[in-house]
C-alpha positions in Angstrom: -1.1 14.8 11.5 2.5 14.4 10.6 3.7 17.4 12.7 7.4 18.9 12.6 8.4 16.4 9.5 9.8 17.9 6.5 8.7 17.0 2.4 12.6 15.6 2.4 12.2 13.4 5.6 8.7 12.4 4.2 9.5 11.3 0.9 12.7 9.3 2.8 9.9 7.6 5.1 7.6 6.7 2.5 10.4 4.9 0.4 11.3 2.9 3.4 7.4 2.0 4.2 7.0 1.5 0.9 9.8 -1.4 1.2 8.7 -2.7 4.6 4.9 -3.0 3.8 5.6 -4.8 0.7 7.9 -7.4 2.5 5.3 -7.8 5.0 2.8 -8.4 2.2 4.7 -11.0 0.7 5.1 -12.6 4.2 1.5 -12.8 4.9 -0.2 -13.2 1.4 2.3 -15.2 -0.3 4.2 -17.3 1.9 2.1 -17.3 5.3 4.6 -16.5 7.2 4.1 -13.1 9.2 6.5 -11.6 10.6 4.2 -8.7 12.6 1.1 -8.8 14.1 -1.8 -7.1 12.3 -1.9 -3.6 14.9 1.6 -3.2 13.8 0.8 -3.6 10.1 -1.9 -1.4 10.8 0.3 0.9 12.0 2.9 0.9 8.9 -0.2 1.2 6.4 -1.7 4.1 8.7 1.3 5.9 8.9 1.6 5.8 5.3 -1.5 7.1 4.6 -1.2 10.1 7.0 2.4 11.1 5.1 0.2 10.7 1.6 -2.2 12.6 2.9 -0.2 15.4 4.1 2.3 15.4 0.8 -0.1 14.4 -1.7 2.7 15.2 -4.7 4.9 12.3 -2.7 3.2 9.7 -3.3 4.8 6.6 -5.1 4.6 4.3 -8.0 4.9 1.4 -5.5 3.1 2.9 -2.5 1.0 0.6 -0.8 -2.0 2.8 -1.2 -2.3 1.3 -4.9 -1.9 -2.4 -4.1 -3.7 -5.2 -3.0 -2.0 -8.5 -1.2 1.0 -9.4 -3.0 1.5 -11.0 -6.2 0.7 -14.8 -6.3 4.4 -16.7 -5.2 5.4 -19.3 -7.7 4.1 -22.0 -5.6 2.4 -25.2 -7.7 -0.9 -24.1 -7.5 -1.9 -22.1 -10.8 -2.7 -18.5 -11.4 -6.5 -17.1 -11.7 -6.9 -13.7 -12.9 -9.9 -12.3 -11.5 -12.8 -11.2 -13.6 -14.0 -8.1 -10.9 -10.7 -7.6 -8.5 -10.4 -8.4 -5.3 -10.2 -5.3 -3.5 -8.7 -4.4 0.3 -10.4 -2.2 2.8 -9.2 1.6 4.2 -8.8 1.5 7.9 -10.6 3.7 11.0 -9.1 3.3 14.8 -11.7 4.9 16.7 -15.2 6.8 16.3 -14.3 10.1 15.2 -12.4 8.2 11.7 -15.8 6.6 11.1 -18.1 9.5 11.8 -15.4 11.5 9.2 -16.2 8.4 6.7 -19.7 8.8 7.6 -19.9 12.4 6.3 -17.7 12.0 3.3 -20.0 9.9 1.6 -22.6 12.0 2.4 -20.6 15.2 0.5 -19.6 12.3 -2.4 -23.1 11.5 -2.9 -24.1 15.3 -2.3 -27.2 13.8 -0.1 -29.4 16.5 2.1 -28.5 16.6 5.3 -32.1 14.8 6.4 -31.3 12.1 3.9 -31.0 8.8 5.5 -28.1 6.5 4.7 -27.8 2.8 5.9 -25.3 0.5 6.4 -24.2 -2.9 7.1 -21.8 -3.9 10.0 -20.5 -7.2 10.3 -17.0 -8.6 12.4 -13.7 -9.1 10.4 -12.9 -12.4 10.7 -9.0 -13.0 10.3 -8.3 -15.4 7.2 -7.4 -16.1 3.6 -9.4 -14.1 1.1 -11.3 -17.0 -1.4 -13.7 -16.3 -4.7 -15.8 -18.8 -5.4 -17.4 -18.5 -8.7 -20.4 -20.3 -9.6 -22.1 -20.8 -13.0 -26.0 -21.9 -12.8 -25.3 -22.7 -9.4 -22.3 -25.2 -9.5 -19.0 -24.3 -8.0 -16.9 -23.9 -11.3 -13.5 -22.4 -9.5 -11.9 -21.5 -6.2 -9.2 -18.7 -5.9 -7.2 -16.7 -3.3 -6.9 -13.1 -3.2 -2.9 -12.9 -4.2 -2.5 -9.4 -5.7 -6.3 -8.8 -6.1 -6.3 -9.1 -9.9 -4.1 -12.2 -10.0 -5.0 -15.4 -7.7 -4.0 -18.8 -7.3 -6.7 -21.8 -8.0 -7.9 -23.5 -5.0 -10.4 -25.3 -6.3 -9.8 -29.3 -5.5 -8.8 -27.7 -1.8 -12.4 -26.1 -1.1 -13.7 -29.4 -2.3 -13.2 -30.3 1.4 -14.3 -27.4 3.3 -17.8 -28.3 4.5 -19.4 -25.1 4.8 -18.7 -24.4 0.8 -21.5 -25.8 -0.8 -20.4 -28.1 -4.6 -23.9 -26.7 -5.7 -26.0 -23.5 -4.1 -29.2 -25.0 -2.5 -32.1 -23.7 -4.0 -34.1 -22.5 -0.6 -35.6 -19.5 -0.1 -33.9 -16.4 0.7 -34.5 -13.9 3.5 -34.6 -10.0 3.1 -32.8 -8.2 4.9 -34.6 -7.9 8.1 -35.0 -12.3 8.1 -38.9 -11.8 8.3 -40.2 -12.5 5.0 -39.0 -14.6 1.8 -38.0 -12.9 -0.9 -37.7 -15.1 -3.7 -36.4 -18.5 -4.4 -33.8 -19.9 -7.2 -35.6 -22.7 -8.2 -37.9 -22.2 -12.1 -41.6 -23.8 -12.5 -39.1 -27.2 -13.1 -37.7 -27.0 -10.3 -34.0 -26.3 -11.2 -31.5 -23.5 -10.8 -32.8 -20.4 -11.7 -30.6 -17.8 -10.1 -27.6 -15.8 -11.7 -25.8 -17.7 -14.4 -22.7 -16.4 -13.1 -22.0 -15.4 -9.6 -18.6 -15.1 -7.3 -19.3 -15.2 -3.9 -16.7 -13.7 -1.3 -15.7 -14.5 1.6 -12.6 -15.9 4.2 -11.3 -19.3 4.7 -10.6 -19.2 8.2 -9.6 -21.9 11.6 -12.2 -21.7 14.6 -9.8 -21.1 17.9 -10.5 -24.5 19.4 -9.5 -26.2 15.7 -6.2 -24.3 15.5 -4.9 -25.2 19.1 -6.2 -29.1 18.1 -4.2 -28.9 15.1 -0.9 -28.1 16.6 -1.2 -30.5 19.3 -2.0 -33.0 16.8 1.2 -31.8 15.0 3.3 -32.2 18.4 1.7 -35.9 18.9 2.7 -36.7 15.6 6.3 -35.4 16.0 6.6 -37.1 19.3 5.6 -40.4 17.7 7.7 -40.2 15.1 11.1 -39.5 16.9 10.0 -42.2 19.1 9.6 -45.0 16.3 12.6 -43.7 15.1 14.0 -44.3 18.5 15.6 -40.5 18.8 15.1 -37.9 21.5 12.1 -35.8 20.8 12.6 -32.0 21.1 9.4 -30.0 21.1 11.3 -26.9 20.0 12.0 -28.7 16.4 8.1 -28.9 16.1 7.2 -26.3 13.5 3.8 -25.3 14.4 1.6 -22.5 13.3 1.9 -19.1 14.7 -2.2 -18.3 14.7 -5.3 -19.1 13.3 -5.4 -17.1 10.2 -1.4 -18.7 9.6 -2.7 -22.3 10.0 -5.5 -21.6 7.4 -3.2 -20.1 4.7 -1.1 -22.9 4.8 -3.7 -25.9 4.7 -5.8 -24.0 1.9 -2.9 -23.1 -0.3 -1.9 -26.6 -0.3 -0.5 -28.4 -3.7 -2.1 -32.3 -2.4 -5.7 -31.6 -1.8 -5.7 -34.2 0.6 -3.5 -32.2 3.0 -6.5 -29.8 3.2 -8.7 -32.4 3.9 -7.3 -33.4 6.7 -6.9 -29.7 8.0 -10.1 -28.1 10.1 -11.0 -24.8 7.5 -14.4 -23.3 7.5 -15.9 -20.5 5.3 -18.4 -17.2 5.2 -19.1 -14.6 3.0 -19.1 -11.4 2.6 -19.5 -9.9 -0.6 -19.4 -10.9 -4.6 -17.2 -10.6 -7.3 -18.4 -10.8 -10.8 -21.9 -11.3 -11.0 -24.4 -11.8 -14.6 -27.1 -10.5 -12.2 -27.3 -9.3 -8.6 -30.5 -10.6 -7.0 -31.0 -7.2 -5.0 -30.7 -3.9 -4.3 -29.0 -3.9 -1.0 -25.8 -5.0 0.8 -28.6 -6.6 3.1 -30.3 -8.2 0.7 -27.8 -9.9 -1.7 -26.2 -11.4 1.9 -29.2 -12.6 3.1 -29.8 -14.3 -0.4 -26.1 -16.0 -0.1 -27.0 -17.3 3.0 -30.4 -18.5 1.6 -28.1 -20.6 -1.1 -26.4 -22.7 1.4 -23.4 -20.5 1.9 -22.5 -19.4 5.7 -22.3 -15.2 6.7 -21.3 -13.8 9.7 -23.9 -14.6 12.7 -23.0 -10.8 13.7 -24.3 -9.5 10.4 -26.8 -6.6 10.5 -28.2 -3.7 9.0 -28.4 -0.1 10.3 -30.2 3.2 9.4 -27.2 5.3 11.2 -23.5 6.0 12.5 -24.6 5.9 15.8 -25.9 2.4 15.1 -22.8 0.8 13.7 -20.9 2.3 16.3 -22.9 0.8 19.3 -22.9 -2.8 17.3 -19.1 -2.4 17.0 -18.9 -1.9 20.8 -20.9 -4.9 21.2 -18.8 -7.4 18.5 -15.6 -5.5 20.7 -17.3 -6.9 24.1 -17.7 -10.1 22.7 -14.5 -10.6 20.7 -12.4 -12.5 23.6 -15.2 -15.2 23.7 -15.8 -15.8 19.4 -14.8 -19.2 18.5 -12.5 -17.4 16.0 -10.3 -14.8 15.5 -11.5 -10.6 14.6 -9.9 -7.5 14.4 -12.5 -5.3 13.7 -15.7 -4.7 12.2 -16.7 -4.2 9.1 -19.1 -1.2 7.7 -20.7 -0.9 4.1 -22.8 1.5 2.6 -26.5 -0.4 2.2 -27.5 0.7 -1.1 -26.1 -1.2 -4.5 -26.7 2.1 -6.5 -25.2 4.5 -4.1 -22.1 2.0 -4.3 -21.6 2.6 -7.7 -21.8 6.1 -7.8 -18.9 5.9 -4.7 -16.8 3.6 -7.0 -13.0 3.2 -5.3 -9.9 4.6 -4.7 -6.7 2.8 -5.6 -7.0 -0.3 -3.5 -10.4 -0.2 -1.7 -14.1 0.9 -2.3 -15.0 4.3 -0.8 -18.2 2.8 0.0 -16.8 0.1 3.0 -14.6 0.7 6.0 -12.6 -1.5 8.5 -13.2 -0.4 12.2 -10.0 -1.9 13.8 -9.9 -2.4 17.3 -7.2 -0.8 19.1 -3.5 -1.5 19.6 -1.8 -2.5 22.4 0.3 -0.5 25.1 3.3 -1.9 27.3 6.2 -0.6 29.4 9.9 -1.1 29.2 13.4 0.3 29.7 15.2 2.6 27.6 18.5 1.4 27.6 20.6 3.6 25.1 20.0 6.0 22.0 22.1 5.2 19.0 22.2 7.6 15.9 21.3 5.6 12.3 22.4 8.2 9.4 19.5 7.6 6.3 20.3 8.2 2.7 20.0 11.9 2.9 21.9 12.6 5.5 19.7 13.0 8.5 20.4 11.6 11.7 17.7 9.9 13.9 18.2 9.0 17.1 16.9 5.3 17.8 16.0 4.1 21.2 16.7 0.9 22.0 14.5 -1.3 24.2 14.5 -4.1 26.7 12.7 -6.1 24.8 8.8 -6.1 25.7 5.8 -8.2 24.0 3.2 -5.6 22.3 0.5 -7.2 20.9 2.2 -10.4 20.4 4.9 -8.9 18.8 8.5 -8.6 20.6 9.8 -5.2 20.6 13.1 -3.5 21.3 13.6 -0.4 18.8 11.5 2.7 18.8 12.3 5.9 16.8 12.9 9.0 18.3 12.8 11.2 15.2 15.2 14.1 16.1 17.2 16.0 19.2 13.8 18.0 19.9 11.8 15.1 20.2 14.5 13.4 22.5 13.9 16.8 24.6 10.2 16.9 24.4 9.9 13.4 26.3 13.1 14.2 28.2 14.5 10.8 27.9 17.8 9.1 29.0 19.2 5.6 29.0 17.7 4.1 32.4 14.0 5.2 31.6 10.7 3.3 32.2 8.9 4.1 29.5 5.8 3.5 27.4 5.6 2.1 23.8 2.5 2.1 21.6 2.0 0.5 18.2 -0.1 3.3 16.4 0.6 5.8 13.7 4.5 5.3 13.1 6.7 3.2 11.3 8.0 1.6 14.4 6.7 1.8 17.5 5.8 5.3 19.4 7.1 6.4 22.5 4.3 7.6 24.2 4.7 8.7 28.0 8.5 8.3 29.7 7.4 7.5 33.2 10.6 8.4 35.3 11.5 11.8 33.9 10.7 13.7 37.1 13.0 10.8 39.3 16.4 12.2 40.3 19.1 9.8 37.5 22.7 9.2 37.4 24.1 11.2 33.9 23.7 8.9 31.2 25.5 8.9 28.0 23.7 10.8 24.9 23.8 11.0 21.6 26.2 13.7 19.6 24.2 15.3 16.8 27.1 17.7 15.8 29.5 14.8 14.0 28.3 12.1 11.7 28.8 8.7 13.8 29.5 7.3 10.4 32.0 9.4 8.3 33.1 12.2 11.0 31.5 14.6 9.1 30.2 17.8 10.6 26.4 17.5 11.3 23.8 20.7 10.5 20.4 21.7 10.6 19.0 23.8 7.8 17.6 27.1 8.9 14.4 26.9 10.0 14.6 22.6 10.5 14.7 20.9 13.4 16.8 18.2 11.9 20.3 17.3 11.4 22.3 16.0 8.1 25.6 15.0 8.1 27.3 16.8 5.1 29.8 14.0 4.3 27.4 13.3 1.4 28.6 11.1 -1.4 32.2 10.3 1.0 29.5 9.3 3.6 29.6 5.1 3.7 25.8 5.4 5.1 24.7 7.8 2.4 26.7 6.1 -0.4 25.2 2.6 0.3 21.7 4.1 1.1 21.8 5.7 -2.0 22.4 2.7 -4.0 19.9 0.8 -2.5 17.2 3.6 -3.1 18.8 3.8 -6.7 18.1 0.1 -7.3 14.7 -0.3 -5.4 11.6 -1.3 -6.5 10.0 1.9 -7.0 12.9 3.2 -8.7 15.4 0.6 -11.1 14.0 -2.5 -9.8 17.3 -4.8 -10.2 16.5 -8.4 -9.9 19.5 -10.0 -7.3 20.7 -6.5 -6.2 19.4 -6.6 -2.7 21.2 -4.9 0.4 23.2 -7.7 1.4 24.6 -7.9 -2.0 24.9 -3.9 -2.4 26.4 -4.0 1.0 28.9 -7.2 0.3 30.0 -5.1 -3.2 30.6 -1.9 -1.6 32.8 -3.0 0.6 35.1 -4.8 -1.9 35.2 -1.5 -3.9 32.9 -2.7 -6.8 30.3 -0.5 -6.4 31.4 3.2 -5.4 28.4 4.8 -7.1 25.2 4.1 -9.2 27.1 3.7 -12.7 29.4 1.0 -11.2 26.2 -1.1 -11.4 26.3 -0.9 -15.3 29.6 -1.9 -14.9 29.7 -5.3 -12.9 29.7 -7.3 -16.0 33.3 -6.7 -16.3 33.4 -8.4 -13.0 31.5 -11.8 -13.8 34.5 -14.2 -12.6 35.3 -12.2 -9.4 31.5 -12.3 -8.6 31.5 -16.2 -9.3 34.1 -16.7 -6.9 32.1 -15.3 -4.1 30.4 -18.1 -1.6 26.8 -18.2 -2.2 26.8 -17.1 -6.1 26.7 -19.8 -9.0 26.5 -19.1 -12.6 22.8 -18.8 -12.8 22.4 -16.6 -9.9 25.1 -14.3 -11.6 24.0 -14.6 -15.0 20.5 -13.4 -13.7 21.7 -10.2 -11.8 23.6 -9.2 -15.1 20.8 -10.4 -17.3 18.6 -8.1 -15.1 21.3 -4.9 -15.4 21.5 -5.4 -18.9 17.6 -5.3 -19.5 17.4 -2.0 -17.1 19.8 -0.4 -19.6 17.8 -1.1 -22.6 14.9 0.2 -21.2 16.3 3.3 -20.1 17.7 3.7 -23.5 14.1 3.0 -24.9 15.6 0.5 -27.2 14.3 -3.2 -27.3 17.0 -6.0 -26.5 16.6 -8.3 -29.4 13.7 -8.5 -31.0 11.9 -7.8 -27.6 9.5 -4.6 -27.0 8.8 -3.1 -24.5 5.4 -2.2 -22.6 5.6 1.3 -21.7 3.9 0.7 -18.5 5.9 -2.1 -17.5 9.4 -1.0 -18.0 11.8 1.2 -16.2 11.2 4.3 -17.9 13.1 7.8 -17.2 11.1 8.9 -14.6 12.2 6.0 -11.9 15.6 6.6 -12.9 15.3 10.6 -12.1 13.7 9.3 -9.0 16.4 6.8 -8.4 18.9 9.7 -8.0 17.9 10.3 -4.4 17.4 14.2 -5.1 15.3 15.4 -2.2 11.9 16.3 -2.2 11.6 14.4 -5.9 9.5 11.4 -5.6 8.0 9.2 -8.3 5.0 11.7 -8.7 7.0 14.6 -8.8 9.6 12.8 -11.4 7.0 12.1 -13.6 5.1 15.5 -13.2 8.6 16.9 -14.1 8.7 15.0 -17.4 5.4 15.3 -18.6 6.2 19.1 -18.4 10.2 19.1 -20.1 9.9 15.6 -21.7 13.5 15.3 -21.8 15.6 14.8 -18.4 18.5 17.2 -19.9 16.1 20.1 -20.3 14.8 19.6 -16.6 18.6 19.7 -15.7 18.9 23.2 -17.7 16.2 24.8 -16.2 17.2 23.7 -12.7 20.5 25.5 -13.2 19.2 28.5 -14.9 16.4 29.1 -11.9 19.5 28.2 -9.4 21.4 31.2 -11.3 18.8 33.7 -10.8 16.7 33.2 -14.6 13.1 33.9 -13.1 11.8 33.0 -16.7 13.4 29.3 -16.2 12.2 29.7 -12.0 8.6 30.6 -13.7 8.5 27.5 -15.5 8.5 25.1 -12.6 6.8 26.8 -10.2 3.8 27.2 -13.0 3.5 23.4 -12.9 0.7 22.4 -11.0 2.3 20.5 -7.8 5.6 22.2 -8.1 6.6 24.3 -5.8 10.1 26.3 -4.7 11.1 23.5 -2.3 11.7 21.3 -5.6 13.2 23.9 -7.7 15.7 24.4 -5.2 16.5 20.8 -4.5 16.7 20.4 -8.3 19.6 23.3 -8.7 21.1 22.3 -5.5 21.8 19.1 -6.5 23.3 20.1 -10.0 25.4 22.6 -8.5 27.8 19.9 -6.4 30.0 19.0 -8.6 30.4 15.6 -7.1 26.5 14.8 -7.8 27.2 16.4 -11.5 30.2 13.8 -12.0 27.3 10.7 -10.8 24.7 12.7 -13.2 27.6 12.5 -16.1 29.0 8.7 -15.4 25.1 7.8 -15.6 24.3 8.9 -18.4 27.9 8.0 -20.7 27.3 4.6 -19.0 23.7 3.9 -19.4 22.2 6.0 -22.2 23.2 6.1 -26.1 25.8 8.6 -26.8 24.9 9.8 -23.2 21.4 11.2 -24.3 18.4 10.0 -21.9 15.7 9.4 -24.9 12.2 11.5 -24.8 9.8 10.6 -21.7 6.6 8.9 -22.9 4.1 8.4 -21.1 -0.1 6.6 -21.9 -3.4 8.5 -21.3 -7.0 6.8 -21.3 -8.5 8.0 -24.8 -12.1 9.8 -24.1 -13.1 13.1 -25.6 -10.6 14.6 -22.2 -7.6 12.4 -22.5 -4.7 14.5 -21.2 -7.0 17.7 -21.0 -7.4 20.0 -17.7 -10.8 20.3 -16.5 -12.1 22.7 -13.8 -15.6 22.3 -12.3 -17.0 25.7 -10.7 -20.4 26.2 -9.0 -22.9 24.1 -7.1 -23.2 20.5 -9.2 -26.8 19.1 -8.9 -26.7 15.7 -10.0 -23.1 15.1 -7.9 -20.8 16.1 -5.7 -17.1 17.5 -6.4 -15.4 15.1 -5.3 -17.0 12.5 -7.6 -16.9 14.7 -10.6 -13.1 15.2 -10.4 -13.0 11.2 -10.3 -15.0 10.8 -13.1 -12.7 13.4 -15.1 -9.7 11.1 -13.3 -11.0 8.0 -14.6 -11.1 9.5 -18.1 -7.5 10.5 -18.3 -8.0 14.1 -17.7 -6.6 16.3 -14.9 -8.7 18.3 -12.3 -7.5 21.1 -11.5 -9.0 24.0 -9.3 -8.1 26.8 -10.9 -8.3 28.6 -14.2 -6.0 29.3 -16.2 -4.5 29.3 -19.7 -3.4 25.9 -19.4 -7.1 25.4 -18.9 -9.2 23.4 -21.3 -12.5 22.6 -20.0 -15.1 24.4 -17.4 -18.2 22.9 -16.2 -19.9 25.6 -14.8 -22.7 24.9 -12.5 -25.5 27.2 -11.4 -23.5 30.4 -9.0 -20.4 30.0 -10.8 -18.4 33.3 -10.9 -15.2 34.2 -10.8 -13.6 31.2 -12.6 -16.4 31.2 -15.5 -16.1 35.0 -16.4 -11.8 34.3 -16.4 -12.5 31.0 -18.8 -14.9 33.0 -20.8 -11.9 36.1 -21.1 -9.5 33.5 -21.7 -11.9 31.8 -24.6 -11.8 28.3 -23.0 -14.6 26.1 -23.7 -17.2 25.8 -20.9 -20.2 23.4 -20.9 -23.0 22.8 -18.1 -23.7 20.0 -15.5 -25.5 18.0 -18.0 -22.6 18.4 -20.8 -20.0 17.1 -19.0 -22.7 14.2 -18.1 -23.1 13.7 -21.6 -18.9 13.5 -22.6 -18.6 10.8 -19.7 -21.8 9.0 -21.0 -19.7 9.1 -24.6 -16.8 7.7 -23.3 -18.2 4.7 -21.7 
C-alpha cells in the first residue's frame, strides 16, 4: 500500500528510484562492487513496485521493472547476445504475498477450485547468473547474464569450475520423484542422443568456507609481498572481497582465465534457456534430467502439490539457512507444468510462473540526532532524520525519510529520541517506532516548514494536501538544479557526461540557468576546458552528446546517420524532461500519441485552463488521463517563467522553433494500434491472459466500449457491452474468432 502520497510525489519518487536502482544494478552486475545489501536493494525494488501498482500511468520508460541486471560493462570480455532472454524474478516477502501469487496464477489460467497446481521450490543461492550452451552434449559457450539480452563470454573461465562439465554425462536421468529412470541420452551406438542444443542456466557461487579461505590467502599474500619488499604491512590497504557473491563474480569475470583457475568456484543449475528439445513436461522432470547429465542442482530442490507445502519448505530452508555451506537470500517457487508456464508467459522482466520468496529484512535501534529539510525538484519540503550510524542487514544506516509534517507528528519524534529503523518497503530506511515518545524530554529544535531552507520563499500546502512546497519555482536553487538534473536524466534527454556534479558546478559558475543553456554550452568550450579535471576529449564528448540530442529531438539526421525511433531521444522524453507535475514518461507518451505535436498539447492545455470545456474533454477522453494531468499542464503554461523556458528551449533546439511530429512504432498484426475490449465469460483463458495476448499483438486492451473501440471479443453472458458495440457498429467476434486472430499473428 502507498498511503498519504500524491501523484506528483509518486512521480518524483519513481524518478529517484529509477536512478538509484540503475546505479546499484551497475555496481552489482557490471562492476561487482555493491554498496548496499540485498535487503536494502529489495526494499528499493519493492517500493518501486508499490508505487507503480498504485500509479500505473506513471510507469517510467527507464523503470527498473522493465529491466534485468545491467548492460554488460566495457570490460575486456567479449559480448554474447542470449538467444533466449535471461529474466529476473518478482519478489514476495511474506506468506500472504505468496498465496496471492498462487491465486493470480490460478485466475490467469482459469482453473477450477478443485484443479491442482504443482510447484517446485529450491533455495535461492546468492551467486552470479550464468548460461551454459551445450551442442550435442558439448559445452560451446558460457555467458553471464549482463542485462538479460547481452552478457559476457566467460567460456575459458568456466573450464576451471569442476561443477561444470565440458561434456554432458549420458547417464540415466531420474524422474521428478527420483525413484525411477526416465530415459538415457545414449543412442544404440553409445553416442549422445539428447537435445541438439540445450542451454543450462544457473548460478556460479563460492561456498562460505572457500570465501573465508580466499580472503585469508589474499591477506597472507599481501603480508608476504610487503615483507619481501621490506615495507611495513598495513592490513587496511589489503583489497579483500566483501561477500561470497562478490568474490564469485569478481573471480569469474576475469580476462585472464588462469586467475579464475585459482579461485574455488562452484555451480548449480536451476533452469534452461534455448533448447532444440525439452526432455520433460514439467520443471521437476527437466531439472532431474539436467542433474542426470552431471550438472549439480540444489540439494533442497523439491516438488510440491500445494501452496501450503511450498511455504512449509520455505520454513524448513529458513531454519537451516545459518548452517548451510553457502549464502542464500530466499526460496524460489515455480509452476511445475511447462504448458502452464508457456500460457502464463512474462511481464516486463520476469516470468509470471516464478516467484522469489525473500527472507525478511532486519530492524535495529539507534538515536535520531537531528531533522533536516530537503527540497525536491517539485519544491516539496521533505524532512529527513539524521541517525547515529547503525548497522542494519550488513549496511550502515545514517538517514531515514520522515515524509512530511504529519508523519513527524504521528511518530512524535524529536532529536534525541531512541528509534527503531527497518529496511523494507521504502526508498531509504523506514522509521517504524519511537521508543522514547512518552518519556520527558528537553525542548528540541524542530524544522520550520513555513519557509524554504534554500531560497527563503514561503512554503505552502495546496488544498487537500499534507505536503508543503516552496513557492520559489525557478528562483529556488534547489528546484532549478534538480529540474536541470531531471531534464538530462536517463529517462529524459539522457545526456552523457552531464551528471549531477557537473550540473552543480556549471550552475555555480552561472553557465546553466535553464535547460536551454545546456544547448549553448558549445560556446563555452574553452571555459570548460580550463576547469580542473576536464580534457579535450571529455569536453568534446560532452558537446557531441548534447549536439546529438539536438538533432534527434529535431528529427533530423546528423550527417549521414539515421535514427532508430526506439533508440533515439524523442519528444515524449523532452516533454517528460520539463518536469511538469503528474507528467511521467508514460503520460507524456500517451498525450503525444493523441495530439502528435507538442504545440497542440500546449494549445489544448491553455484552452482547457481558460474554461474551454471541449478542450478539457479532449484530454479526459484519453484513457489514463485525469483532471490532475489537465490542471498541471494548464498551470505550467500559465506561469510566465515556464513559458519563457519553453520558448527559449524551442528556439534553441528545434528547427524554426517547431517541435516535430511524434512518431512511434506498433507491432504488425491484424489488431496493431486498435482498441480491443473483452466481455462475457472466456472459457479457454482468463481475462488477464486475453489482455496480455492483445498487448503482445500491439493492441490496446480497454475495459469499456466507446466510439474508439475497434473490436469486441464477446464470450457467453456478454451483456451491456455487447449491446453497445452492436449499436455503435463495432466489429464483434467470439472467443474462437479471437483465437484465430492470435494464431494468424503468429
